[in-house]
C-alpha positions in Angstrom: 228.2 -40.8 235.4 228.4 -37.1 237.2 230.8 -34.3 237.4 232.3 -35.7 240.5 233.7 -38.6 238.2 235.8 -36.3 236.6 237.8 -35.2 239.7 240.4 -37.9 239.7 241.3 -37.6 236.3 241.6 -33.7 236.5 243.9 -34.2 239.3 246.0 -36.9 237.6 246.3 -34.3 234.2 247.3 -31.2 236.3 250.1 -33.5 238.2 251.6 -34.4 234.8 251.5 -30.9 233.5 252.2 -29.2 236.6 254.7 -31.7 238.8 255.6 -29.2 241.4 251.9 -27.9 242.0 250.6 -28.6 245.7 247.9 -31.0 244.1 248.2 -34.0 246.5 245.1 -34.2 248.2 241.6 -34.9 246.6 240.1 -31.7 247.8 242.7 -30.1 245.4 240.7 -30.7 242.7 239.7 -27.0 242.1 243.2 -25.9 242.4 244.0 -29.0 239.6 240.8 -27.4 237.6 242.3 -23.6 237.5 245.4 -25.2 236.2 244.6 -26.8 233.7 242.4 -23.7 232.6 245.3 -21.6 232.6 247.2 -24.2 230.7 244.4 -24.1 227.7 244.2 -20.5 227.7 247.8 -20.5 227.5 248.1 -22.6 224.7 244.6 -21.3 223.0 246.1 -17.5 223.0 249.5 -18.0 222.5 249.1 -20.3 219.3 246.5 -18.0 217.9 248.5 -14.8 218.4 252.1 -16.1 216.6 253.2 -14.4 213.9 252.4 -15.8 210.3 
């Protein structure tokens, strides 16, 4: 199982999280990865800076 096997999964997840993003083509997998990384960062850093 190579890295290419994660492309469809990344696209599917990004399409669910960002339905208005332009992710219609298979070659948009890099854009999908960027969206997912941004969402991960948002969730990670927003949660860690929440007031106690």
